[in-house]
C-alpha positions as CSV (number, residue, x, y, z in Angstrom):
1,M,2.6,58.6,-103.2
2,A,0.7,61.8,-102.2
3,V,2.0,63.2,-98.8
4,T,-1.0,64.1,-96.5
5,A,-1.2,66.4,-93.6
6,S,-1.8,63.4,-91.2
7,M,1.3,61.8,-92.4
8,V,3.3,65.0,-91.8
9,K,1.7,65.2,-88.3
10,E,2.6,61.6,-87.5
11,L,6.2,62.1,-88.5
12,R,6.5,65.3,-86.5
13,E,5.3,63.6,-83.4
14,M,7.7,60.7,-84.1
15,T,10.7,62.8,-84.6
16,G,10.2,66.4,-83.5
17,A,11.4,67.8,-86.8
18,G,9.9,70.9,-88.4
19,M,6.7,70.6,-90.6
20,M,8.6,71.5,-93.8
21,D,11.4,69.1,-93.0
22,C,8.9,66.2,-92.4
23,K,7.1,67.1,-95.6
24,K,10.3,67.1,-97.6
25,A,11.4,63.7,-95.9
26,L,8.1,62.1,-96.9
27,S,8.3,63.4,-100.5
28,E,12.0,62.2,-100.9
29,T,11.0,58.6,-99.5
30,N,7.6,58.3,-101.4
31,G,5.7,58.4,-98.2
32,D,7.7,55.4,-96.5
33,M,7.5,56.5,-92.7
34,D,10.5,54.4,-91.6
35,A,12.5,55.7,-94.6
36,A,11.5,59.3,-93.7
37,V,12.6,58.9,-90.2
38,E,16.0,57.6,-91.4
39,F,16.2,60.6,-93.9
40,L,15.6,63.0,-91.0
41,R,18.1,61.3,-88.8
42,K,20.7,61.3,-91.5
43,N,20.2,65.1,-91.9
44,G,20.2,65.7,-88.0
45,Q,16.6,66.8,-88.0
46,A,15.1,63.9,-85.9
47,K,15.4,65.7,-82.6
48,A,12.7,64.0,-80.6
49,E,12.8,60.5,-82.1
50,K,12.4,57.6,-79.7
51,K,10.9,59.8,-77.0
52,A,7.3,59.5,-78.4
53,G,6.8,56.1,-76.8
54,R,8.0,57.0,-73.3
55,I,5.7,57.8,-70.4
56,A,5.6,61.4,-69.2
57,A,3.8,61.2,-65.8
58,E,5.8,63.6,-63.8
59,G,5.8,67.4,-64.3
60,L,4.0,70.5,-63.0
61,V,0.5,72.0,-62.5
62,K,0.6,75.8,-62.7
63,A,-2.1,78.5,-62.6
64,S,-2.4,82.2,-63.2
65,V,-5.1,84.8,-62.3
66,K,-5.7,88.2,-64.0
67,E,-7.4,90.8,-61.9
68,D,-9.6,88.2,-60.2
69,K,-11.7,87.7,-63.3
70,V,-9.8,85.5,-65.6
71,A,-7.7,82.3,-64.6
72,A,-6.1,79.4,-66.2
73,I,-4.6,76.2,-64.9
74,V,-2.4,73.7,-67.0
75,E,-0.7,70.4,-66.5
76,V,2.6,70.0,-68.3
77,N,4.3,66.5,-68.0
78,S,7.8,65.3,-68.1
79,E,9.4,61.8,-67.7
80,T,11.3,62.5,-64.5
81,D,10.9,64.6,-61.4
82,F,14.4,65.8,-61.9
83,V,13.3,67.7,-65.2
84,A,10.2,68.9,-63.4
85,K,12.4,70.8,-61.1
86,N,14.7,72.1,-63.9
87,A,14.5,75.9,-64.5
88,E,14.2,75.5,-68.3
89,F,11.1,73.3,-67.9
90,Q,9.5,75.5,-65.3
91,G,10.0,78.5,-67.4
92,F,8.3,76.7,-70.2
93,V,5.3,75.7,-68.0
94,D,5.0,79.4,-67.0
95,A,4.8,80.4,-70.7
96,V,2.1,77.6,-71.3
97,V,-0.1,78.9,-68.5
98,E,0.2,82.4,-69.8
99,Q,-0.7,81.1,-73.3
100,A,-3.9,79.4,-71.7
101,L,-4.8,82.7,-69.9
102,G,-5.3,84.4,-73.3
103,T,-6.5,81.3,-75.2
104,S,-9.8,81.1,-77.0
105,A,-9.4,77.4,-77.7
106,A,-12.1,75.1,-76.5
107,D,-10.0,71.9,-76.6
108,M,-6.4,70.6,-76.7
109,D,-6.2,70.3,-80.4
110,A,-7.2,73.9,-81.0
111,F,-4.8,75.0,-78.3
112,M,-1.9,73.1,-79.6
113,A,-2.6,74.6,-83.1
114,E,-2.6,78.2,-81.7
115,A,0.2,80.7,-82.4
116,W,2.7,80.6,-79.7
117,N,2.8,83.9,-77.8
118,A,6.6,84.1,-77.7
119,D,6.9,83.5,-81.3
120,P,3.7,83.7,-83.4
121,S,5.6,82.2,-86.4
122,K,5.4,78.9,-84.4
123,T,2.5,76.9,-82.9
124,V,2.1,75.8,-79.4
125,Q,3.0,72.2,-80.7
126,D,6.1,73.6,-82.4
127,A,7.2,75.3,-79.1
128,L,6.7,71.9,-77.3
129,T,8.6,70.0,-79.9
130,E,11.5,72.4,-79.6
131,K,11.6,72.1,-75.7
132,I,11.7,68.3,-76.0
133,S,14.8,68.7,-78.2
134,V,16.4,71.1,-75.7
135,I,15.5,69.2,-72.5
136,G,16.0,65.6,-73.9
137,E,12.9,64.0,-72.4
138,K,9.4,63.4,-73.7
139,L,7.1,66.3,-72.6
140,N,3.4,66.7,-72.8
141,I,1.1,69.6,-72.5
142,R,-1.7,67.4,-71.2
143,R,-4.6,69.7,-70.2
144,F,-5.8,73.1,-69.5
145,E,-8.7,74.9,-68.4
146,K,-9.7,78.6,-68.4
147,I,-12.3,80.4,-66.2
148,T,-13.8,83.8,-67.1
149,S,-15.8,85.1,-64.1
150,E,-18.1,87.9,-63.3
151,G,-17.4,87.4,-59.7
152,C,-14.0,86.2,-58.4
153,V,-11.7,83.4,-59.2
154,V,-8.6,82.4,-57.2
155,A,-5.7,79.9,-57.7
156,Y,-3.9,77.7,-55.3
157,I,-0.8,75.5,-55.9
158,H,0.1,72.8,-53.5
159,G,3.4,70.9,-53.1
160,G,5.4,73.0,-55.6
161,G,3.1,72.1,-58.4
162,R,2.0,68.7,-57.7
163,I,-1.7,69.8,-57.2
164,G,-3.3,73.0,-58.6
165,V,-6.8,74.2,-57.9
166,L,-9.1,77.0,-59.3
167,V,-12.1,78.2,-57.3
168,E,-14.7,80.6,-58.8
169,A,-17.4,82.2,-56.9
170,D,-20.3,84.6,-57.6
171,T,-19.8,87.5,-55.2
172,N,-20.9,91.2,-55.1
173,V,-17.8,92.0,-52.9
174,V,-14.2,91.4,-53.8
175,N,-11.7,92.2,-51.1
176,D,-8.9,90.6,-49.3
177,E,-11.1,88.7,-46.9
178,I,-13.3,87.3,-49.7
179,R,-10.1,86.3,-51.7
180,T,-8.7,84.6,-48.4
181,C,-11.9,82.8,-48.0
182,L,-11.8,81.4,-51.5
183,K,-8.2,80.5,-51.3
184,N,-8.9,78.5,-48.1
185,V,-11.7,76.7,-50.0
186,A,-9.2,76.0,-52.8
187,M,-6.9,74.4,-50.1
188,Q,-9.7,72.3,-49.1
189,V,-10.3,71.1,-52.6
190,A,-6.6,70.2,-52.9
191,A,-6.6,68.2,-49.7
192,M,-10.0,66.5,-49.8
193,S,-10.5,66.2,-53.6
194,P,-14.4,66.5,-53.7
195,K,-16.3,65.4,-56.8
196,Y,-18.9,68.3,-56.8
197,V,-19.5,71.7,-55.4
198,S,-22.9,70.7,-53.8
199,R,-25.5,68.2,-54.0
200,D,-27.3,70.1,-56.8
201,E,-24.7,68.9,-59.1
202,V,-25.0,65.2,-58.2
203,S,-26.8,63.3,-61.1
204,Q,-29.7,60.8,-60.5
205,E,-27.6,58.4,-62.4
206,F,-24.8,58.7,-59.8
207,M,-27.1,58.4,-57.0
208,D,-28.8,55.3,-58.4
209,H,-25.4,53.7,-59.1
210,E,-24.2,54.4,-55.4
211,K,-27.4,53.1,-54.0
212,E,-27.0,49.9,-56.0
213,I,-23.6,49.3,-54.6
214,L,-24.6,50.3,-51.0
215,L,-27.6,48.0,-51.2
216,A,-25.3,45.1,-52.2
217,Q,-22.9,45.7,-49.3
218,A,-25.6,46.2,-46.7
219,K,-27.4,42.9,-47.7
220,K,-24.1,41.0,-47.7
221,E,-23.2,42.4,-44.2
222,N,-26.7,42.0,-42.8
223,P,-28.4,39.0,-44.5
224,N,-31.2,38.8,-41.9
225,K,-32.2,42.3,-41.7
226,P,-35.7,43.4,-43.3
227,D,-35.8,45.5,-46.5
228,N,-37.1,48.6,-44.5
229,I,-34.2,48.6,-42.2
230,I,-31.7,48.0,-45.0
231,E,-33.1,51.0,-46.8
232,K,-32.7,53.2,-43.8
233,M,-29.1,52.1,-43.6
234,I,-28.6,53.0,-47.3
235,V,-29.9,56.4,-46.9
236,G,-27.7,57.1,-44.0
237,R,-24.6,55.6,-45.7
238,L,-25.3,57.8,-49.0
239,N,-25.7,60.9,-46.9
240,K,-22.2,60.1,-45.4
241,E,-20.8,59.6,-48.8
242,L,-22.2,62.9,-50.1
243,K,-20.8,64.8,-47.3
244,E,-17.4,63.6,-48.5
245,Y,-18.1,64.1,-52.2
246,C,-19.7,67.6,-52.1
247,L,-17.3,70.3,-51.2
248,L,-19.8,72.5,-49.4
249,D,-21.0,69.6,-47.2
250,Q,-17.5,68.5,-46.3
251,V,-16.0,69.3,-42.8
252,Y,-14.0,72.5,-43.1
253,V,-10.4,71.3,-42.4
254,Q,-9.4,74.5,-40.6
255,D,-12.3,74.4,-38.3
256,S,-14.1,71.1,-37.8
257,D,-17.1,72.9,-36.2
258,L,-18.0,74.2,-39.5
259,T,-18.9,72.7,-43.1
260,V,-17.2,74.6,-46.1
261,G,-20.6,76.0,-46.9
262,K,-21.1,77.3,-43.2
263,Y,-17.6,78.7,-43.4
264,V,-18.3,80.6,-46.7
265,E,-21.5,82.0,-45.3
266,K,-19.7,83.2,-42.1
267,V,-17.2,85.1,-44.1
268,A,-19.8,86.5,-46.5
269,K,-21.9,87.7,-43.5
270,E,-18.8,89.4,-42.0
271,N,-18.3,91.3,-45.2
272,N,-21.8,92.2,-46.0
273,A,-21.5,90.1,-49.1
274,E,-23.3,87.5,-51.1
275,V,-20.9,84.7,-51.9
276,T,-21.8,81.5,-53.9
277,V,-19.0,78.9,-54.7
278,K,-19.8,78.2,-58.4
279,K,-17.0,76.0,-59.7
280,F,-13.7,74.4,-58.9
281,V,-11.0,72.9,-61.1
282,R,-8.5,70.5,-59.5
283,F,-5.4,69.1,-61.5
284,E,-3.0,66.6,-59.8
285,T,0.2,65.9,-61.7
286,G,0.0,62.6,-63.3
287,E,-3.3,61.3,-62.1
288,G,-4.7,58.6,-64.3
289,I,-1.4,58.1,-66.1
290,E,0.0,54.6,-65.8
291,K,3.7,55.2,-64.7
292,K,6.3,52.9,-66.2
293,V,8.2,50.9,-63.4
294,D,11.6,49.7,-64.6
295,D,12.3,46.1,-63.6
296,F,16.2,46.0,-64.0
297,A,16.5,42.5,-62.8
298,A,14.1,41.3,-65.5
299,E,15.8,43.4,-68.2
300,V,19.2,41.9,-67.3
301,A,17.8,38.4,-67.3
302,A,16.2,39.0,-70.7
303,Q,19.4,40.2,-72.2
304,A,21.3,37.3,-70.7
305,G,18.7,34.8,-72.1
306,M,17.7,33.6,-68.6
């Protein structure tokens, strides 16, 4: 049976063994995946076996900025918080974010296939597989984003790596005051988790969807009110939602007399600058990943046949 690249890739992900070792194992076993795993186990090459099915929902978010112009942020997951605090793991995440800072990859597949900076004879995937073997848990480079700016980009990491934020702004002045302003905006993003920079980014589809939900709510709460009153209620509620969803409309957490937009305007005026917040990226460790919850009582009962 012909050994394909996809078969080799699948076996590597299952076992953590090297590419040539996987190819040889599949050749020796005529493409039988289970037999190939057994072959690698017998030869001591199945380093990451049984880890592929585990859930990696802990980990770290890290970011790096170069000369105010180029920034990268990554999320690397582990199975346990204990490993996330391990120096070996943290060093690996540092290396991954530096890799992302120089990457030309547009997606995760291309990123994982890149030559690893620390050893160009390996790919990023190879480096990850080796680290799984060393640490003994399933690890996952989940996502990255890189920003190249003509203005200024800053990073903020909250909670020791639980949340990471990049904020990019178009600005004709880059000094400590502007950097501090953008760092404060990044802290706002970390704390308040907006969906958009401004109302200009909100799609009509989103607006229509929200109106539909608010209309249903308002009619249920006020079945006897006329439609024109309901319409005014919806407009008010939608504006309130947009003030929460849109970063520049949010109340600035460090000065409730200002919105974030007004705060940025204030700092820009004080520095004779033109500053426009252009983009933000917010990663939170494990968001959207369903974490495994061990039910030891059920496990014991199952084993006892109860």
